[in-house]
C-alpha positions as CSV (number, residue, x, y, z in Angstrom):
1,M,0.0,0.0,0.0
2,S,1.1,3.5,-0.7
3,R,2.4,5.3,2.4
4,R,0.3,8.2,1.3
5,A,-2.7,6.2,2.5
6,F,-1.6,6.6,6.1
7,Q,-2.0,10.3,6.4
8,K,-3.0,12.6,9.3
9,P,-6.7,13.0,9.8
10,I,-8.2,16.2,8.2
11,P,-10.1,18.7,10.4
12,G,-13.7,17.8,10.9
13,A,-13.3,14.3,9.4
14,R,-14.3,12.5,12.6
15,A,-17.5,14.4,12.7
16,L,-18.2,13.4,9.1
17,A,-17.4,9.8,10.1
18,A,-19.8,10.0,12.9
19,A,-22.5,11.2,10.6
20,L,-21.9,8.7,7.8
21,L,-20.9,5.5,9.5
22,P,-24.4,4.4,10.7
23,L,-25.7,5.0,7.1
24,A,-22.8,3.1,5.7
25,L,-23.2,0.1,8.0
26,A,-26.9,0.1,7.5
27,G,-26.0,-0.5,3.8
28,C,-25.2,-4.1,4.9
29,A,-28.9,-4.9,4.5
30,Q,-29.8,-6.4,1.2
31,F,-31.3,-4.1,-1.5
32,I,-33.6,-6.9,-2.8
33,L,-34.7,-9.8,-0.6
34,P,-33.8,-13.1,-2.2
35,R,-36.6,-15.2,-3.6
36,P,-36.5,-18.9,-2.6
37,P,-36.5,-21.4,-5.5
38,P,-39.7,-23.3,-6.2
39,A,-40.4,-26.9,-5.3
40,D,-38.2,-29.3,-7.2
41,P,-39.7,-31.5,-10.0
42,T,-38.9,-35.2,-10.1
43,G,-36.0,-36.3,-12.2
44,T,-33.4,-38.9,-12.8
45,F,-30.2,-37.4,-11.5
46,V,-26.7,-38.9,-11.9
47,P,-24.1,-37.9,-9.2
48,L,-21.3,-35.9,-10.8
49,T,-19.1,-34.9,-7.9
50,A,-17.9,-36.1,-4.5
51,P,-18.6,-33.5,-1.8
52,I,-16.6,-30.4,-1.1
53,I,-16.8,-28.2,2.0
54,A,-17.9,-24.6,1.6
55,V,-17.3,-22.1,4.4
56,G,-17.6,-18.3,4.6
57,D,-16.9,-15.2,6.7
58,T,-14.5,-16.4,9.4
59,Q,-13.5,-12.7,10.0
60,E,-10.5,-13.2,12.2
61,H,-10.3,-10.0,14.3
62,E,-7.2,-8.3,15.8
63,P,-8.6,-7.2,19.2
64,A,-5.5,-5.6,20.8
65,G,-4.8,-2.6,18.8
66,F,-5.5,1.1,19.2
67,P,-9.2,1.5,20.2
68,L,-11.2,2.7,17.2
69,H,-14.3,4.9,17.1
70,D,-15.6,2.8,14.2
71,N,-16.1,-0.4,16.2
72,D,-16.6,1.0,19.7
73,G,-18.9,-0.7,22.1
74,A,-21.3,2.3,22.1
75,V,-22.0,2.0,18.4
76,D,-22.4,-1.7,18.8
77,A,-25.4,-1.1,20.9
78,Y,-27.1,0.4,17.8
79,I,-25.4,-1.6,15.0
80,E,-24.8,-5.1,16.3
81,V,-22.2,-6.1,13.8
82,A,-19.8,-3.3,14.9
83,Q,-18.3,-5.3,17.8
84,R,-18.4,-9.1,18.2
85,P,-18.6,-10.9,21.5
86,P,-15.2,-11.2,23.3
87,G,-14.9,-14.9,22.7
88,Q,-14.8,-14.4,18.9
89,P,-11.3,-12.8,18.6
90,L,-9.9,-15.2,21.1
91,F,-11.4,-18.5,20.0
92,G,-13.2,-17.9,16.7
93,R,-10.5,-19.3,14.5
94,R,-10.7,-22.6,16.2
95,I,-14.0,-23.2,14.4
96,L,-12.3,-23.2,11.0
97,E,-9.5,-25.3,12.4
98,W,-12.2,-27.9,13.6
99,V,-13.8,-27.9,10.2
100,L,-10.5,-28.7,8.5
101,V,-9.8,-31.5,10.9
102,E,-13.3,-32.9,10.6
103,H,-13.1,-33.2,6.8
104,P,-9.5,-34.2,6.0
105,G,-10.3,-35.8,2.7
106,E,-12.6,-33.2,1.2
107,P,-11.4,-30.1,-0.6
108,V,-12.4,-26.8,1.0
109,L,-13.7,-23.6,-0.7
110,H,-13.5,-20.5,1.5
111,L,-15.9,-18.0,0.1
112,G,-14.1,-14.9,1.6
113,D,-13.8,-12.6,4.5
114,V,-11.0,-14.6,6.0
115,L,-10.0,-11.5,7.9
116,D,-11.9,-8.7,9.6
117,M,-9.8,-5.5,9.8
118,S,-7.3,-6.9,7.3
119,C,-4.3,-6.9,9.6
120,K,-1.0,-8.8,9.2
121,S,-1.6,-10.4,12.6
122,E,-5.0,-11.7,11.5
123,M,-3.4,-13.0,8.2
124,G,-0.6,-14.8,10.1
125,R,-3.0,-16.6,12.4
126,M,-5.3,-17.8,9.6
127,A,-2.4,-18.8,7.3
128,A,-1.1,-21.1,10.0
129,I,-4.5,-22.8,10.2
130,F,-4.8,-23.3,6.4
131,A,-1.2,-24.6,6.3
132,A,-2.0,-27.2,8.9
133,G,-5.0,-28.5,6.9
134,R,-4.6,-31.9,5.2
135,Q,-6.9,-31.0,2.2
136,P,-6.4,-28.7,-0.7
137,T,-8.1,-25.3,-0.1
138,A,-9.1,-22.4,-2.3
139,I,-9.9,-18.9,-1.0
140,L,-12.0,-16.3,-2.8
141,P,-11.2,-12.8,-1.4
142,G,-14.0,-11.0,0.4
143,N,-14.4,-7.3,1.1
144,H,-12.7,-7.7,4.5
145,D,-9.7,-9.2,2.8
146,G,-7.7,-6.1,1.9
147,L,-10.0,-3.3,3.2
148,M,-10.2,-2.0,6.7
149,F,-13.4,-3.5,8.2
150,G,-14.3,-4.5,4.6
151,I,-15.6,-1.0,3.9
152,F,-12.8,1.6,4.1
153,N,-10.4,1.9,1.2
154,H,-7.9,4.6,0.2
155,P,-8.1,6.9,-1.7
156,V,-11.9,6.8,-1.7
157,V,-12.6,7.1,2.0
158,G,-9.2,7.5,3.4
159,K,-8.9,11.1,2.3
160,V,-12.4,12.0,3.3
161,I,-13.2,10.2,6.5
162,E,-10.8,10.0,9.5
163,G,-7.5,9.6,7.7
164,T,-8.4,6.0,7.5
165,G,-4.9,4.8,6.7
166,H,-3.5,6.1,10.0
167,A,-6.4,4.5,11.9
168,W,-5.9,1.3,10.0
169,Y,-2.3,0.9,11.0
170,R,-2.9,1.8,14.6
171,A,-5.9,-0.7,14.8
172,C,-3.7,-3.4,13.4
173,A,-0.7,-2.8,15.7
174,H,-1.3,-5.7,18.1
175,G,-0.3,-5.3,21.7
176,A,-1.7,-1.8,21.5
177,D,1.5,-0.3,20.1
178,G,-0.7,1.5,17.6
179,G,-0.8,4.5,19.9
180,R,2.6,5.5,18.7
181,T,2.8,8.1,15.9
182,G,6.1,6.8,14.6
183,G,8.4,3.8,14.6
184,V,6.0,1.5,13.0
185,S,5.5,1.4,9.2
186,P,2.0,0.9,7.9
187,R,3.3,-2.0,5.8
188,E,4.3,-3.8,9.1
189,T,0.7,-4.0,10.3
190,A,-2.0,-3.7,7.7
191,V,-2.7,-6.0,4.7
192,D,-4.1,-4.3,1.6
193,K,-5.9,-6.1,-1.2
194,R,-2.7,-6.6,-3.3
195,E,-0.8,-8.0,-0.3
196,F,-3.7,-10.3,0.6
197,I,-3.7,-11.9,-2.8
198,A,0.2,-12.0,-2.8
199,Q,0.3,-13.8,0.5
200,Y,-2.4,-16.3,-0.5
201,L,-0.4,-17.0,-3.7
202,A,2.7,-17.5,-1.6
203,L,0.9,-20.0,0.6
204,L,-0.3,-21.9,-2.5
205,A,3.3,-21.8,-3.9
206,T,5.1,-22.9,-0.8
207,G,2.6,-24.5,1.5
208,P,2.0,-28.2,2.3
209,H,0.0,-28.6,-1.0
210,A,2.4,-26.5,-3.0
211,L,1.3,-25.9,-6.6
212,G,4.1,-26.8,-9.0
213,G,5.2,-24.0,-11.2
214,L,3.5,-21.3,-9.2
215,A,6.0,-18.6,-8.2
216,V,5.8,-16.4,-5.2
217,P,4.7,-12.9,-6.4
218,P,6.9,-9.9,-6.0
219,A,6.5,-8.0,-2.8
220,S,5.6,-4.8,-4.5
221,G,4.8,-3.3,-7.9
222,D,2.2,-4.3,-10.5
223,A,2.2,-7.9,-11.6
224,Q,0.2,-10.3,-13.8
225,I,0.0,-14.0,-12.8
226,S,-1.2,-16.7,-15.1
227,W,-0.8,-20.3,-13.8
228,R,-2.1,-23.8,-14.8
229,S,-1.8,-27.1,-13.0
230,G,-0.1,-30.0,-14.8
231,K,-2.2,-32.5,-12.8
232,P,-5.5,-33.5,-14.4
233,E,-7.2,-34.2,-11.1
234,A,-5.9,-31.1,-9.2
235,F,-8.6,-29.2,-7.2
236,L,-7.1,-25.9,-8.1
237,E,-6.6,-26.1,-11.9
238,A,-5.8,-22.5,-13.0
239,I,-5.3,-19.0,-11.7
240,E,-5.5,-15.6,-13.3
241,A,-4.5,-12.7,-11.1
242,R,-3.5,-9.0,-11.5
243,L,-1.7,-7.3,-8.6
244,L,-1.9,-3.5,-8.5
245,D,0.2,-1.4,-6.2
246,E,0.0,2.1,-4.6
247,D,-3.4,3.8,-4.8
248,A,-4.9,1.2,-7.2
249,Y,-4.4,-1.8,-4.8
250,A,-8.1,-2.3,-4.2
251,N,-8.7,-3.1,-7.9
252,S,-6.4,-6.1,-7.8
253,Y,-8.1,-9.4,-8.5
254,I,-7.6,-13.2,-8.5
255,A,-9.8,-15.5,-10.4
256,Q,-9.5,-19.3,-9.9
257,K,-10.7,-22.4,-11.7
258,L,-11.5,-25.3,-9.5
259,R,-12.1,-28.9,-10.7
260,L,-14.4,-30.8,-8.3
261,P,-13.6,-34.4,-7.4
262,A,-15.6,-36.7,-9.6
263,A,-18.2,-39.1,-8.3
264,P,-17.6,-42.8,-9.3
265,G,-18.7,-43.3,-12.9
266,A,-19.6,-39.6,-13.4
267,P,-20.4,-39.0,-17.1
268,R,-19.4,-35.3,-16.9
269,R,-17.1,-33.2,-14.7
270,V,-17.9,-30.0,-12.8
271,V,-15.7,-26.9,-12.6
272,V,-16.2,-23.9,-10.3
273,I,-15.1,-20.5,-11.6
274,G,-14.2,-18.5,-8.4
275,L,-14.6,-14.8,-9.1
276,D,-13.1,-12.0,-7.1
277,T,-16.1,-9.8,-6.4
278,N,-14.3,-7.1,-4.5
279,Q,-12.6,-4.9,-7.2
280,V,-13.0,-1.4,-5.9
281,D,-11.5,1.4,-8.0
282,A,-11.6,5.1,-7.1
283,F,-14.7,6.0,-9.3
284,V,-16.8,3.1,-8.0
285,G,-15.8,3.6,-4.4
286,T,-16.5,7.3,-4.5
287,L,-19.9,6.6,-6.0
288,D,-20.7,4.1,-3.3
289,A,-19.6,6.6,-0.6
290,L,-21.8,9.3,-2.0
291,R,-24.8,6.9,-1.9
292,A,-23.9,6.2,1.8
293,V,-23.1,2.7,0.8
294,S,-19.9,1.2,2.2
295,P,-17.2,0.7,-0.5
296,G,-16.7,-3.1,-0.3
297,D,-20.2,-4.0,0.9
298,I,-21.3,-3.9,-2.7
299,G,-19.4,-6.3,-4.9
300,H,-17.8,-5.3,-8.2
301,V,-16.3,-7.5,-10.9
302,R,-14.5,-5.6,-13.7
303,S,-14.4,-6.5,-17.3
304,E,-10.7,-7.4,-17.4
305,Q,-11.3,-10.2,-14.8
306,L,-14.1,-11.7,-16.9
307,K,-12.0,-11.5,-20.0
308,A,-9.3,-13.4,-18.2
309,I,-11.6,-16.3,-17.4
310,T,-13.1,-16.6,-21.0
311,P,-10.7,-19.3,-22.1
312,W,-11.7,-21.4,-19.1
313,L,-15.3,-21.3,-20.3
314,E,-14.4,-22.3,-23.8
315,E,-12.3,-25.2,-22.4
316,A,-15.3,-26.4,-20.3
317,R,-17.6,-26.2,-23.3
318,R,-15.2,-28.4,-25.4
319,A,-14.8,-30.9,-22.6
320,G,-18.5,-31.0,-21.8
321,D,-17.9,-29.8,-18.2
322,L,-20.6,-28.1,-16.2
323,V,-19.6,-24.7,-14.9
324,V,-20.6,-23.3,-11.5
325,F,-19.8,-19.8,-10.5
326,A,-18.8,-18.7,-7.0
327,G,-17.9,-15.4,-5.4
328,H,-18.0,-13.7,-2.0
329,H,-20.8,-11.3,-2.5
330,S,-24.4,-12.6,-2.8
331,W,-26.0,-11.9,-6.2
332,N,-28.2,-9.1,-4.8
333,R,-25.1,-7.4,-3.3
334,L,-23.3,-7.2,-6.6
335,S,-23.5,-3.9,-8.5
336,F,-25.9,-3.7,-11.4
337,G,-23.0,-3.3,-13.8
338,S,-21.3,-6.4,-12.4
339,Q,-24.5,-8.4,-12.6
340,A,-24.9,-7.5,-16.2
341,R,-21.3,-8.3,-17.1
342,I,-21.4,-11.7,-15.3
343,A,-24.8,-12.5,-16.8
344,A,-23.4,-11.9,-20.3
345,V,-20.7,-14.5,-19.6
346,M,-23.3,-16.9,-18.1
347,A,-25.4,-16.6,-21.3
348,T,-22.7,-18.4,-23.2
349,L,-23.3,-21.6,-21.2
350,D,-25.7,-24.3,-22.6
351,H,-26.5,-25.8,-19.2
352,P,-28.4,-24.5,-16.0
353,L,-26.8,-21.7,-13.9
354,V,-25.6,-22.0,-10.3
355,Y,-23.9,-19.4,-8.2
356,I,-22.4,-20.0,-4.7
357,S,-21.9,-17.0,-2.4
358,A,-21.4,-15.8,1.2
359,H,-21.2,-12.2,2.7
360,T,-24.7,-12.0,4.2
361,H,-23.9,-14.2,7.3
362,T,-27.5,-15.5,6.9
363,G,-27.5,-18.4,4.5
364,Y,-30.3,-19.2,2.0
365,W,-31.4,-20.5,-1.4
366,A,-32.6,-18.1,-4.0
367,S,-33.8,-18.0,-7.6
368,H,-32.8,-15.1,-9.9
369,R,-33.8,-14.3,-13.5
370,I,-30.8,-14.0,-15.8
371,G,-32.4,-12.9,-19.0
372,S,-34.9,-15.5,-19.9
373,R,-33.3,-18.1,-17.7
374,T,-33.3,-19.0,-13.9
375,M,-30.1,-19.0,-11.9
376,L,-30.0,-20.9,-8.6
377,E,-28.0,-19.3,-5.7
378,L,-26.8,-21.0,-2.6
379,N,-25.7,-18.5,0.0
380,V,-23.5,-20.0,2.8
381,S,-23.8,-18.7,6.3
382,S,-20.8,-17.6,8.4
383,L,-18.3,-19.1,10.9
384,S,-18.3,-15.8,12.9
385,D,-22.0,-15.0,13.6
386,W,-24.9,-17.2,14.4
387,P,-26.0,-19.4,12.7
388,I,-22.5,-20.9,12.8
389,S,-22.6,-23.4,10.1
390,Y,-21.1,-24.5,6.7
391,R,-22.2,-26.6,3.8
392,R,-21.1,-30.0,2.3
393,I,-21.9,-29.6,-1.4
394,A,-22.2,-32.1,-4.2
395,F,-23.7,-31.9,-7.7
396,A,-25.8,-34.2,-9.8
397,F,-27.3,-33.9,-13.3
398,D,-30.4,-35.0,-15.2
399,E,-29.2,-35.2,-18.8
400,T,-32.6,-35.6,-20.3
401,A,-34.2,-32.6,-18.5
402,N,-30.9,-30.6,-18.6
403,R,-31.3,-29.9,-14.9
404,I,-28.7,-29.6,-12.1
405,R,-29.3,-30.7,-8.6
406,V,-27.3,-29.1,-5.8
407,T,-27.1,-31.0,-2.5
408,A,-25.8,-28.9,0.4
409,E,-25.9,-30.5,3.8
410,I,-25.9,-28.1,6.7
411,M,-22.9,-28.9,8.9
412,P,-22.3,-30.0,11.5
413,N,-25.2,-32.4,12.0
414,L,-26.0,-35.5,13.9
415,G,-26.8,-37.7,10.9
416,T,-29.9,-35.9,9.8
417,A,-30.4,-32.3,8.5
418,P,-31.0,-29.8,11.3
419,A,-34.7,-28.7,11.4
420,D,-34.1,-25.7,13.5
421,D,-31.4,-23.7,15.4
422,A,-31.8,-26.0,18.4
423,D,-30.8,-29.0,16.3
424,L,-27.8,-27.0,15.0
425,L,-26.7,-26.1,18.5
426,R,-27.1,-29.7,19.7
427,A,-24.8,-30.8,16.9
428,W,-22.1,-28.4,18.0
429,E,-22.5,-29.4,21.6
430,A,-22.3,-33.1,20.8
431,K,-19.4,-32.9,18.4
432,V,-17.3,-30.2,20.0
433,C,-18.3,-29.2,23.5
434,A,-18.5,-32.8,24.7
435,E,-14.9,-33.4,23.8
436,S,-13.8,-30.7,26.2
437,G,-14.6,-32.6,29.3
438,Y,-17.1,-30.0,30.4
439,S,-20.8,-29.9,29.9
440,A,-22.1,-27.5,27.3
441,N,-24.3,-25.9,30.0
442,K,-21.3,-25.0,32.1
443,I,-19.4,-23.5,29.2
444,E,-22.5,-21.6,28.0
445,D,-23.0,-20.2,31.5
446,E,-19.5,-18.9,31.6
447,V,-19.9,-17.4,28.1
448,L,-23.2,-15.8,29.1
449,H,-21.6,-14.0,32.0
450,V,-18.9,-12.5,29.7
451,V,-21.2,-11.6,26.8
452,R,-23.8,-10.1,29.0
453,S,-21.2,-8.0,30.9
454,Q,-19.8,-6.8,27.6
455,K,-23.2,-5.8,26.3
456,E,-24.2,-4.0,29.5
457,S,-21.0,-2.0,29.5
458,R,-21.6,-0.4,26.1
459,G,-22.2,3.3,26.1
460,S,-24.9,5.4,24.5
461,L,-25.1,7.0,21.1
462,F,-24.1,10.3,22.7
463,D,-21.0,8.6,24.1
464,W,-20.1,7.4,20.6
465,L,-20.5,10.8,19.0
466,Y,-18.5,12.4,21.8
467,E,-15.7,9.9,21.5
468,G,-15.5,10.7,17.7
469,L,-14.7,14.4,18.1
470,G,-11.0,13.6,17.7
471,D,-7.6,13.3,19.4
472,W,-7.6,17.1,20.1
473,C,-10.4,16.5,22.6
474,R,-8.6,14.9,25.5
475,P,-11.8,14.0,27.5
476,C,-13.2,12.5,24.4
477,L,-10.1,10.4,23.9
478,Q,-10.1,9.3,27.5
479,R,-13.7,8.1,27.0
480,L,-12.7,6.2,23.9
481,Y,-9.8,4.4,25.8
482,E,-12.1,3.7,28.7
483,S,-14.6,2.1,26.4
484,G,-11.8,0.1,24.7
485,M,-10.6,-1.0,28.0
486,R,-14.0,-2.5,29.0
487,Y,-13.7,-4.8,25.9
488,Q,-10.2,-5.8,27.0
489,D,-11.5,-6.6,30.4
490,A,-14.2,-8.8,28.9
491,M,-11.5,-10.8,27.0
492,L,-9.4,-11.0,30.1
493,D,-12.4,-12.5,31.9
494,A,-12.8,-15.1,29.2
495,I,-9.0,-15.9,29.5
496,D,-9.4,-16.2,33.3
497,Q,-12.3,-18.6,32.9
498,L,-10.3,-20.8,30.6
499,H,-7.3,-20.8,32.9
500,N,-9.4,-21.7,35.9
501,D,-11.1,-24.5,34.1
502,F,-7.9,-26.2,33.1
503,E,-5.1,-25.1,35.4
504,S,-5.4,-28.3,37.5
505,T,-5.4,-30.7,34.5
506,S,-3.4,-29.1,31.8
507,A,0.3,-28.2,32.2
508,E,0.1,-26.2,28.9
509,V,-2.5,-23.9,30.4
510,R,-0.6,-23.6,33.7
511,G,2.4,-22.6,31.6
512,L,0.8,-19.7,29.8
513,R,3.1,-16.7,30.1
514,T,2.2,-13.2,31.1
515,T,3.9,-9.9,30.2
516,A,6.8,-7.9,31.6
517,W,4.3,-5.8,33.7
518,C,3.2,-8.9,35.5
519,G,6.6,-10.3,36.2
520,Q,6.4,-13.9,37.3
521,R,2.8,-13.7,38.4
522,P,0.5,-16.4,36.9
523,V,-2.2,-15.4,34.4
524,P,-5.1,-15.1,36.9
525,V,-3.1,-13.1,39.4
526,C,-1.9,-10.7,36.6
527,I,-5.5,-10.2,35.4
528,E,-6.7,-9.4,38.9
529,A,-3.9,-6.9,39.4
530,L,-4.5,-5.2,36.1
531,Q,-8.3,-5.0,36.6
532,A,-7.7,-3.5,40.1
533,Q,-5.8,-0.5,38.7
534,K,-7.7,2.9,38.8
535,P,-6.1,5.4,36.3
536,V,-6.3,9.0,37.4
537,D,-5.8,10.8,34.0
538,L,-5.6,10.2,30.3
539,A,-1.9,9.2,30.3
540,A,-2.5,6.6,33.0
541,T,-5.7,5.4,31.1
542,I,-3.7,4.9,27.9
543,D,-0.9,3.1,29.7
544,L,-3.3,0.7,31.5
545,F,-5.2,0.0,28.2
546,R,-1.9,-0.9,26.6
547,E,-0.9,-3.2,29.4
548,K,-4.2,-5.0,29.2
549,A,-4.1,-5.3,25.5
550,R,-0.5,-6.6,25.6
551,L,-1.6,-9.4,28.0
552,V,-4.6,-10.2,25.7
553,D,-2.3,-10.3,22.7
554,S,0.4,-12.4,24.4
555,V,-2.1,-15.1,25.7
556,N,-4.0,-15.0,22.4
557,R,-0.8,-15.9,20.5
558,Q,-0.1,-18.7,22.9
559,F,-3.5,-20.2,22.4
560,D,-2.4,-21.3,18.9
561,A,0.3,-23.4,20.4
562,L,-1.9,-25.4,22.8
563,T,-2.1,-29.0,21.7
564,D,-4.4,-30.6,24.4
565,P,-7.5,-31.7,22.4
566,R,-9.7,-31.0,25.4
567,V,-8.6,-27.4,25.5
568,R,-8.9,-26.9,21.8
569,A,-12.5,-28.4,21.9
570,Y,-13.3,-26.1,24.8
571,M,-12.1,-23.0,22.8
572,T,-14.1,-24.1,19.8
573,C,-17.2,-24.6,21.9
574,R,-16.8,-21.2,23.5
575,A,-16.6,-19.6,20.0
576,V,-19.8,-21.2,19.0
577,A,-21.5,-20.4,22.3
578,S,-20.3,-16.8,22.1
579,A,-22.0,-16.3,18.7
580,R,-25.2,-18.0,19.8
581,I,-25.5,-16.2,23.1
582,D,-24.7,-12.8,21.4
583,Y,-27.5,-13.7,18.9
584,D,-29.9,-14.6,21.8
585,L,-29.3,-11.3,23.6
586,T,-29.8,-9.3,20.4
587,P,-33.3,-8.0,19.5
588,D,-34.7,-9.6,16.4
589,D,-34.9,-6.2,14.6
590,K,-31.2,-5.8,15.0
591,R,-30.1,-9.2,13.7
592,A,-29.7,-8.0,10.1
593,G,-32.0,-10.7,8.8
594,R,-30.4,-13.6,10.7
595,G,-33.4,-14.3,12.9
596,E,-34.5,-18.0,12.6
597,A,-38.0,-17.2,11.3
598,N,-36.5,-15.0,8.6
599,R,-34.0,-17.7,7.6
600,R,-36.7,-20.3,7.5
601,N,-38.6,-18.1,5.0
602,L,-35.4,-17.9,2.9
603,D,-35.0,-21.7,2.9
604,Y,-31.9,-21.8,5.1
605,F,-32.8,-25.2,6.4
606,R,-33.3,-26.6,2.9
607,I,-30.5,-29.0,1.8
608,E,-31.3,-29.6,-1.8
609,A,-32.5,-27.6,-4.8
610,T,-32.5,-28.0,-8.6
611,V,-32.4,-25.6,-11.6
612,G,-33.1,-26.1,-15.3
613,M,-33.0,-24.0,-18.4
614,D,-36.4,-22.3,-17.9
């Protein structure tokens, strides 16, 4: 990223941010409600593929940087997605880890939003989890993968609202070192879109499933990458990517061609064209901002990316392969121009149309009209917000009717499809919580205490507006740090609970190290000492915030090295429970469409649908 992105805030910009952010975040609601597909006609379907695993929106979050006005607890009281429950940044990545372990022989498609604020620390933690997986994995970038919070990009918003670049680097400086004005280069902390793609390609080139012939991209500068596998059964068959540096970074893209594993005796093969739906250039981003729509929340696919995949479509036509499209953004969250461009490409196919997406955190099936034809969309829910679930997908084909069947099991399950949220929660409790050695009720009671305390400590809308007046207002800044410290305290409470639950049975947990401030004191004693401190002024408040954040950061890193399967199951269970309890404590009108009744109306619990040429 250009260093010019990390500039000093302009006068009055925070006030503008305070005015526009609720409108921008409100843009997360869908413009057009999806329409569920009709009942399926009978047919004779022949299986074409073995299952693959599709996940979305892990949104690994860096919790220990400089406190930001944009995701402060006060605004979370009004816009629930602004701040997740304290267990998510500590334990959330364990869910993806569990999924990879649970399905070692099935390829994984991550539909984007691997990260949350797009920090190097987030990227490092998630890259380690992907590298440990035993199966091939493909990742489609989401709007959080290269933009701060998935909505702020320079130069569109960075020069207008809050000097976003500077805020980005401070928020990503784990251990709360982001309060420094110098000594840390932005490139050391934040991951822009170009770097996200470059690091993903580097993981593919050098990781445990290294792709032969794929070179590690250059660390800077513009670059064009074109790669093909020499293995006919490879999951990841081809890549076309364009990396753009400096101010154009958000318009970088990576398109991927995936070949799904064939079912025994399958007469045809299936390929997935993975699109990068998050190409944001200056013109488009500015237009979105003027419409009070968050740049990044609306998906964009530019013509050059679609031109790059055209040879893949011709290859599929000659081979008789069925082509399925996938992208992070749901169809209704793509710009009208992007929809038209993709539809023109889809019109060249002589078989039914299927699109797989994420982004909404809701999960549903939908039918869309593409010209005179119907397209079937499967939207996959998230691994960061309830309903925590993923899909196990396979395809079948009725040659006579020219009709595709998509089977998408809701996972996890206990052998039958979950009929409601209670079934889904029971599956998590049986498969994960039970392996911790503790009852799900005990873990959920502990989580309830932490989540409820965090929600009750959130301030008012007035507090949030007051905190946003800027660094020049020292009482406002103190209020911001005090609010950030309450979130640190909630995470420390979760850490303390874990330590108390396992200190007598796990040497690894007893061995968790503290920070220099704590000396040789064990974790619970250090937490108690920090939480007993009463700062008397702004300087003391900032210092105490940093010490708490450093302890959170230190222990959070050490969690990744814990090998005790009981502790790892416990952390996974806490992540699921945090999302569910946060959902339960959220009024239905603030669930952004994720309420169970709404999802049922959108066919979330459906596990199979078909589409033809009509």
